[in-house]
C-alpha positions in Angstrom: 126.8 106.7 45.6 127.8 104.5 42.6 131.4 104.6 43.9 130.2 103.5 47.4 128.0 100.8 46.0 130.9 99.5 43.9 133.2 99.5 46.9 130.6 97.7 49.0 130.1 95.1 46.2 133.9 94.7 45.9 134.2 94.2 49.7 131.4 91.6 49.7 133.0 89.7 46.8 136.4 89.8 48.6 134.9 88.5 51.8 133.0 85.8 49.9 136.2 84.7 48.2 137.9 84.4 51.5 135.1 82.4 53.0 134.9 80.2 49.9 138.7 79.6 50.0 138.5 78.7 53.7 135.6 76.3 53.1 137.4 74.7 50.1 140.5 74.3 52.3 138.5 72.7 55.1 136.5 70.4 52.9 139.6 69.3 50.9 141.9 68.6 53.8 141.0 64.9 54.0 141.0 64.3 50.2 143.6 61.7 49.4 144.6 61.2 53.0 144.3 58.3 55.5 142.6 58.6 58.8 144.1 56.2 61.3 142.0 54.6 64.1 144.3 53.4 66.9 142.9 50.6 69.0 144.4 50.0 72.4 144.0 46.3 72.2 145.1 43.5 69.9 142.9 42.1 67.0 139.9 40.0 67.7 138.4 41.6 70.9 135.4 43.8 71.3 137.2 47.2 70.9 138.8 45.9 67.7 135.4 44.7 66.3 133.8 48.1 66.9 136.7 50.0 65.3 136.7 47.9 62.2 133.0 48.3 61.6 133.2 52.0 62.2 136.2 52.2 59.7 134.0 50.9 56.9 131.4 53.7 57.2 132.8 56.9 58.8 134.9 57.9 55.8 132.0 58.5 53.5 130.7 61.2 55.9 134.0 63.1 56.0 134.4 65.7 53.3 137.1 64.4 50.9 136.3 60.8 51.9 139.6 59.7 53.3 140.7 56.1 53.5 140.3 54.8 57.1 142.9 52.3 58.5 142.8 50.5 61.9 146.0 50.2 63.8 146.3 48.0 66.9 148.4 49.4 69.7 148.1 47.0 72.7 149.9 47.7 75.9 149.2 48.4 79.6 145.5 47.7 79.3 145.2 50.3 76.4 146.9 53.0 78.5 149.8 53.0 76.0 147.4 53.9 73.2 145.7 56.6 75.3 149.1 58.2 76.2 150.1 58.0 72.5 146.9 59.7 71.3 147.3 62.5 73.8 151.1 63.2 73.6 152.4 61.8 70.3 149.7 61.4 67.7 149.4 64.1 65.0 147.0 66.9 66.0 145.9 67.6 62.5 142.8 65.4 62.6 144.3 62.4 60.8 144.5 60.2 64.0 141.7 59.1 66.3 141.5 56.2 68.6 139.7 54.0 71.1 140.8 52.6 74.4 139.4 50.9 77.5 136.4 52.6 79.0 138.2 52.8 82.3 141.1 54.8 81.0 139.6 58.3 81.5 139.0 57.4 85.1 142.7 56.7 85.6 143.5 60.2 84.5 140.9 61.6 86.8 142.0 59.8 89.9 145.6 60.9 89.2 147.3 57.6 88.2 151.0 58.4 87.6 151.0 56.3 84.4 148.0 58.2 82.8 149.8 61.0 81.0 146.8 63.0 80.0 143.8 65.1 81.1 140.7 63.2 80.1 138.8 66.4 79.6 141.2 67.7 77.0 140.9 64.8 74.6 138.9 65.7 71.5 135.8 63.5 72.3 134.0 62.2 69.2 131.6 60.1 71.3 131.0 56.5 72.1 129.4 53.7 70.0 127.7 52.4 73.1 126.1 53.8 76.2 126.0 50.2 77.7 122.2 50.3 78.3 121.7 46.9 76.7 125.0 45.3 77.9 126.6 44.1 81.1 130.1 43.6 82.3 130.3 40.0 83.4 132.5 37.4 85.1 132.6 34.2 83.2 133.7 31.1 85.0 134.1 27.3 84.4 131.5 25.1 86.0 134.2 22.6 86.8 136.5 25.3 88.1 137.3 26.1 91.7 134.5 28.7 91.9 131.2 28.2 90.1 129.0 30.9 91.7 129.5 34.4 93.1 128.6 33.6 96.7 131.5 31.1 96.9 133.9 34.0 96.2 133.0 35.4 99.6 133.8 32.3 101.6 136.8 33.0 103.9 138.1 29.5 103.6 137.0 29.1 100.0 139.2 28.7 96.9 140.8 31.6 95.0 139.6 32.3 91.5 142.4 33.1 89.0 141.1 35.6 86.5 143.0 36.3 83.3 143.5 40.0 82.4 145.6 42.0 80.0 147.2 44.5 82.4 146.6 46.8 85.4 144.5 49.8 84.4 142.0 48.0 82.3 138.4 47.6 83.5 138.8 43.9 84.2 141.9 44.2 86.3 140.7 47.3 88.3 137.3 45.8 89.0 138.8 42.5 90.2 141.2 44.4 92.6 138.3 46.5 94.0 136.2 43.4 94.6 139.1 41.7 96.2 140.2 44.5 98.4 136.9 46.2 99.3 134.4 43.4 99.1 136.5 40.5 100.3 136.0 38.4 97.1 138.8 35.8 96.7 140.1 36.8 93.2 143.6 36.8 91.9 144.3 38.7 88.8 146.7 37.1 86.4 148.2 39.6 83.9 150.1 39.2 80.7 147.5 38.2 78.1 147.6 40.2 74.8 143.9 40.5 74.3 140.5 39.4 75.6 140.3 36.7 72.9 143.5 35.2 74.3 142.0 35.2 77.8 138.9 33.5 76.5 141.0 30.8 74.9 142.9 30.3 78.3 139.5 29.9 80.0 138.4 27.3 77.5 141.6 25.3 78.0 141.3 25.5 81.8 144.4 27.6 82.1 142.4 30.3 83.8 139.3 30.2 86.1 137.5 33.3 85.0 137.3 36.3 82.7 135.7 39.8 83.1 134.4 41.0 79.7 131.4 42.8 78.2 128.6 40.3 77.8 127.4 41.1 74.2 130.9 41.1 72.7 131.8 37.8 74.4 128.6 36.2 73.1 129.7 37.3 69.6 133.2 35.8 69.9 132.3 32.8 72.1 129.0 31.5 70.7 129.3 28.2 72.7 129.5 30.0 76.1 126.4 30.2 78.3 124.4 27.9 76.1 122.8 24.6 77.5 125.5 22.1 78.1 128.3 24.7 78.1 131.0 24.5 80.7 131.3 28.3 80.8 128.7 30.4 82.6 128.2 33.9 83.9 128.4 34.2 87.7 128.5 38.0 88.3 127.5 41.2 86.5 128.5 44.8 86.8 127.8 48.2 85.1 124.0 48.0 85.4 121.4 49.2 87.8 119.3 46.1 87.2 120.0 42.5 86.1 120.4 42.0 82.4 117.3 40.4 80.8 119.5 37.4 79.7 121.0 37.0 83.2 118.1 37.2 85.6 119.5 34.6 87.9 123.0 36.2 88.0 123.6 38.7 90.9 124.9 42.3 90.4 128.0 43.4 92.2 125.9 46.1 93.8 123.9 43.4 95.6 126.9 42.5 97.6 127.4 46.1 98.9 126.9 46.5 102.6 128.0 50.0 103.3 127.2 53.5 101.8 130.9 53.8 100.8 130.8 50.5 98.9 127.7 51.7 97.0 129.5 55.0 96.1 132.6 53.1 95.1 130.5 51.0 92.7 128.6 54.1 91.3 131.9 55.8 90.4 133.4 52.7 89.0 130.4 52.0 86.8 130.1 55.6 85.5 132.7 55.1 82.7 130.6 52.3 81.2 128.2 55.0 79.8 131.1 55.6 77.3 131.9 52.0 76.9 133.2 52.2 73.3 134.9 55.7 73.4 136.4 57.4 70.4 138.7 60.4 70.8 141.3 62.5 69.0 144.3 64.2 70.6 143.8 67.7 72.0 144.5 70.6 69.7 142.7 69.5 66.5 141.6 72.5 64.5 137.9 73.4 65.3 136.6 72.9 61.7 138.1 69.4 61.6 136.7 68.6 65.0 133.2 69.4 63.7 133.8 67.3 60.6 134.9 64.3 62.7 132.1 64.7 65.2 129.5 65.0 62.5 130.9 62.0 60.6 131.0 59.9 63.8 127.4 60.7 64.6 126.3 60.0 61.0 128.3 56.7 60.7 126.8 55.5 64.0 123.3 55.9 62.5 124.2 54.5 59.1 121.9 51.6 58.1 124.8 49.7 56.7 126.8 49.9 60.0 123.7 49.1 62.1 122.8 46.1 59.8 126.4 44.8 60.0 126.4 45.2 63.8 123.0 43.5 64.1 124.2 40.5 62.1 126.8 39.7 64.7 124.7 41.0 67.7 127.0 44.0 68.3 125.1 46.6 70.3 125.1 50.1 69.0 123.7 52.9 71.2 125.7 56.0 70.2 126.7 58.9 72.5 127.7 62.2 70.9 130.9 64.1 71.4 129.2 66.9 73.4 127.5 64.3 75.6 130.8 62.6 76.2 132.3 65.9 77.3 129.5 66.2 79.8 130.0 62.7 81.1 133.7 63.2 81.6 133.2 66.5 83.4 130.7 64.9 85.7 133.1 62.1 86.4 135.7 64.7 87.6 133.2 65.8 90.2 133.0 62.3 91.9 133.3 62.2 95.7 137.0 62.9 96.6 137.1 60.0 99.1 136.1 57.5 96.4 138.6 58.9 93.9 141.3 58.7 96.6 140.4 55.0 97.3 140.5 54.1 93.6 144.0 55.7 93.4 145.1 53.8 96.5 144.0 50.6 94.8 145.9 51.5 91.7 149.1 52.4 93.6 148.8 49.2 95.6 148.9 47.0 92.6 151.3 48.9 90.3 154.2 49.3 92.8 
């Protein structure tokens, strides 16, 4: 009996030493390392702002407290960054990233340039569920179009809207409104960032800009105030009008058919993950848990929330598991709607 007890004790100690060694390895992995956050747009825009605030808080919740660095990788409406994260970035848990909210939908509809399966990203979550925000079209009062109704006039002027590239939310929304709703919009590509588009609008080089309402109010404090030449004429991504924009129509208010309503519903779904954060597929399970836990804790950190509040940056976090469910639900969208969205993409990227 003493021999059996000694053997059992020895086995227990052996197993404990293995578990302890594994835990030590997992906890120490990030010590002395740098965690890179790749941002699919240039500096100064909303995605960049969110990433830089997150970078100041997430590291303290990761065992080993790695340094966190933000790396801007603009290109193709952030599709370049998404493809890099999925196919090139290290899968050891030292690289995560953020890209346009519309990018997962590109993979789901089958866009040939989207070289990823949106379901297989390592989803950490989103810093916003968009419940307090709106996706809006800003326009110059002295421009060719100063209200949404004018966009539908068959003989009316064409609004030139500055965008980064095809595939981003602004471009794809503009094309959908033009092709399926008859709005007279012309998307002008080639801008490096949303801040550059805003500058072009200020200078009169562009007639309009699609951008998230709250982030634009942070960057452009003189827009939309009394006496301003820049005003919101249309809003998207919401079931009801934003409290600040009660006189501004929703895109859904212009829908006349059931198909148009379904087209809007699917196009608005990605906004529930409006500030997404992912890692590449294949990250070890223990590091996925550490990253997800750290993301969740950072999103609730009083320092992060206080910093965001100071600049009116909205934070309404979504967990990684909820993000997985949102993406899975998006893959179940009506096939005819997904087919139409792909047709629009192929039409403008030929």
